[in-house]
C-alpha positions in Angstrom: 62.2 13.0 -30.9 59.1 11.4 -29.3 56.5 13.1 -27.6 55.6 12.4 -23.8 52.5 10.6 -23.5 50.2 11.7 -20.8 47.4 9.6 -18.9 43.8 10.5 -19.5 41.7 11.6 -16.3 39.5 8.5 -16.5 42.7 6.2 -16.3 44.0 8.4 -13.7 40.9 8.0 -11.4 40.9 4.2 -12.1 44.6 4.0 -10.9 44.0 6.0 -7.8 41.0 3.8 -6.7 43.3 0.9 -7.2 45.8 2.2 -4.8 43.2 3.5 -2.3 41.0 0.3 -2.2 42.5 -2.9 -0.2 43.0 -5.6 -2.8 40.3 -7.5 -3.6 37.9 -5.1 -1.5 35.7 -3.8 -4.7 35.5 -7.5 -5.9 34.3 -8.7 -2.5 31.7 -5.9 -2.4 30.4 -6.6 -5.9 30.3 -10.5 -5.0 28.2 -10.1 -2.0 24.5 -11.1 -2.6 21.5 -8.9 -1.2 21.0 -11.7 1.6 24.8 -11.7 2.7 24.6 -8.0 2.9 21.7 -8.1 5.3 23.5 -10.8 7.4 26.3 -8.5 7.7 24.4 -5.7 8.9 25.0 -3.5 5.7 21.4 -2.5 5.3 20.4 -2.6 9.0 20.9 0.0 11.9 22.5 -1.4 15.4 20.4 -0.7 18.7 20.9 -2.5 21.8 17.5 -3.2 22.9 14.1 -4.8 21.5 11.2 -2.4 21.3 8.3 -4.4 22.5 5.3 -2.0 22.9 4.3 1.7 22.9 1.3 3.6 24.2 0.6 6.8 22.3 -1.8 9.3 23.5 -2.6 12.7 21.7 -4.8 15.6 22.8 -4.9 19.4 22.2 -4.7 19.1 18.6 -4.3 22.5 17.0 -4.6 23.1 13.2 -3.8 26.7 13.4 -0.1 26.2 15.2 0.1 22.5 13.7 0.8 21.2 17.1 -0.7 18.6 19.9 0.2 17.5 23.3 1.5 14.0 23.5 2.5 11.2 25.8 4.2 8.1 25.0 4.8 5.0 27.3 7.4 2.7 25.9 8.2 -0.9 27.0 11.4 -2.4 25.7 14.0 -5.2 26.7 17.7 -4.6 27.1 19.8 -6.7 24.7 23.2 -5.9 26.3 24.3 -6.3 29.9 24.6 -3.0 31.8 22.6 -0.8 29.7 22.2 2.6 31.5 20.7 4.7 28.8 18.1 4.2 25.8 18.7 6.2 22.6 15.3 6.9 20.9 14.6 9.0 17.6 12.7 12.2 18.7 12.2 14.8 16.2 13.9 18.3 16.8 10.3 20.1 17.0 9.3 17.8 19.9 9.5 19.8 23.0 10.3 17.0 25.7 9.0 18.1 28.9 9.2 15.2 31.3 10.4 11.4 31.2 9.4 9.3 34.2 9.9 5.8 35.3 7.3 3.1 36.5 6.8 5.0 39.9 6.8 8.3 38.9 10.5 9.0 39.3 11.8 11.8 37.0 14.5 10.3 34.5 17.2 12.6 33.0 17.0 12.8 29.3 19.1 14.7 26.7 17.5 15.8 23.3 19.5 17.1 20.6 18.4 17.2 17.1 16.5 14.3 16.2 18.0 12.1 19.0 16.7 11.4 22.6 18.7 9.7 25.3 16.9 8.4 28.3 19.4 7.9 31.2 18.0 4.9 33.3 18.2 5.3 37.1 19.9 1.8 37.4 21.7 -0.3 34.8 19.4 -3.0 33.0 20.9 -6.5 32.6 20.7 -8.4 29.7 17.0 -9.5 29.0 15.5 -7.1 31.9 12.4 -5.1 30.9 12.6 -1.2 31.0 9.5 0.9 30.9 9.2 5.0 31.1 7.1 7.5 29.8 7.8 10.5 27.8 5.4 13.8 28.1 6.0 16.2 25.2 4.6 19.1 23.2 4.9 18.5 19.3 5.4 21.3 16.8 4.8 19.8 13.4 6.2 20.9 9.9 3.0 19.8 8.0 3.9 17.1 5.5 6.9 15.8 7.6 5.3 12.8 9.4 2.0 14.3 9.9 -0.2 16.6 7.3 -2.6 19.0 8.6 -5.1 19.9 6.0 -7.3 23.0 6.1 -10.6 23.4 3.9 -9.3 26.5 1.9 -12.8 27.3 0.8 -13.0 24.1 -1.0 -16.4 22.3 -0.3 -15.2 18.8 -0.8 -12.0 19.4 1.6 -12.7 18.9 5.5 -10.2 19.9 8.2 -8.3 16.6 8.7 -4.8 15.3 9.8 -3.3 12.4 8.6 0.3 10.5 9.0 2.7 9.2 6.6 5.7 7.4 8.4 7.3 5.3 5.9 10.1 4.7 6.3 11.7 6.9 8.9 9.2 10.0 9.6 7.2 8.8 12.6 9.9 10.2 15.0 8.7 13.6 13.8 5.5 13.2 15.8 6.2 10.8 18.5 9.4 9.5 20.2 10.4 5.9 19.1 12.7 3.4 17.6 12.3 4.8 14.0 13.8 2.3 11.5 12.2 -0.9 10.2 14.6 -3.5 11.5 12.4 -3.8 14.9 8.8 -4.6 15.4 6.4 -3.6 18.3 2.7 -3.8 19.2 0.8 -0.5 20.1 -1.9 1.2 21.3 -3.0 5.0 19.9 -5.6 7.1 21.6 -6.7 10.7 20.7 -8.7 13.2 22.3 -10.6 15.3 19.7 -13.6 17.1 19.3 -16.8 15.0 19.0 -17.6 15.8 15.3 -14.0 14.3 14.4 -13.5 10.5 13.8 -10.3 9.0 14.6 -8.6 6.0 12.6 -5.8 4.0 13.4 -4.3 0.5 13.2 -5.6 -2.8 14.4 -8.8 -3.0 16.5 -11.0 0.0 17.8 -11.1 -0.6 21.2 -13.4 2.3 22.8 -14.9 5.7 21.9 -15.7 7.5 25.1 -17.0 11.2 25.7 -14.9 12.9 28.0 -16.8 16.2 28.2 -16.3 19.7 26.9 -17.4 18.3 23.6 -14.5 16.0 23.3 -14.2 12.3 22.9 -11.2 9.9 23.5 -10.8 7.0 20.7 -8.7 4.1 21.6 -7.1 1.6 19.0 -5.1 -1.2 19.5 -2.7 -3.1 17.3 -1.6 -6.4 18.8 0.4 -7.9 15.8 4.0 -6.6 15.8 5.0 -4.5 13.0 7.8 -1.8 12.3 7.0 1.6 13.8 6.7 3.4 10.5 3.4 1.6 10.2 2.0 3.5 13.0 -1.0 5.4 11.5 -3.2 8.3 12.5 -6.2 10.2 10.9 -8.5 12.5 12.1 -11.3 14.1 10.3 -14.8 14.7 9.5 -15.4 11.0 8.5 -18.5 8.5 8.3 -17.6 4.8 9.0 -19.3 2.3 6.7 -19.0 -1.2 7.9 -18.8 -4.3 5.8 -17.3 -7.8 5.8 -15.6 -10.2 3.6 -15.8 -14.2 4.1 -16.4 -13.3 7.8 -13.6 -10.7 8.2 -15.1 -7.2 9.3 -14.1 -4.4 6.7 -14.7 -0.8 7.5 -14.3 2.2 5.0 -14.1 5.7 6.4 -15.3 8.1 3.8 -16.3 11.9 3.7 -19.8 12.5 4.5 -20.4 13.9 1.0 -19.5 10.3 -0.4 -21.6 8.5 2.0 -25.6 7.4 1.8 -25.5 7.4 5.6 
């Protein structure tokens, strides 16, 4: 009498996959090039607006509570008809306090998890420009988007703060569209004690004393770039100016490393 033959587990898995997948689906997926996958939106995230510009303002930075107060003015262009809301990324620890339109009209907003939905007062048509400003208080889990560093008794470790946005971490410290398939220009200003230096992208526009031992430093990035490239460094630093073939090059170093 012949003994019955049983299928091994790997063969059973293969047969089950063949039953579940539509004919030719696996072959089609494997035959796609990276370019075709990008063209078919396999690697991208859909959104119905073009983020154009953001003005980011930071003040009341606290290393003790790893927090600050922020305000972001956003400009975008609708890419669909009758757009009645804007979906942004905003970390769960950002306390959204107020959203206002161009004339100071308070806009309704819903913040759940890492998603912020701003309800527009009237629907935007395709191609319309939309502007609104978000005021918020940011509590930061140090190391997620922003890192707060304390000296911890080490002489060559001044108190400092620096950002790391790549590739989807900047929404943990300011509301934005946090995915690399859109580009914007931006301004960033920070009000901090005068002993601290502020470094960001683009060009240093102004450094203005505002009283009470504080100064406001403003940077401007005019070349559009993905939002994960928005950078912020605050610390006790010296600026060393240089140039290369007529292009200005600045180095920001710890005072101990500077001959100034």
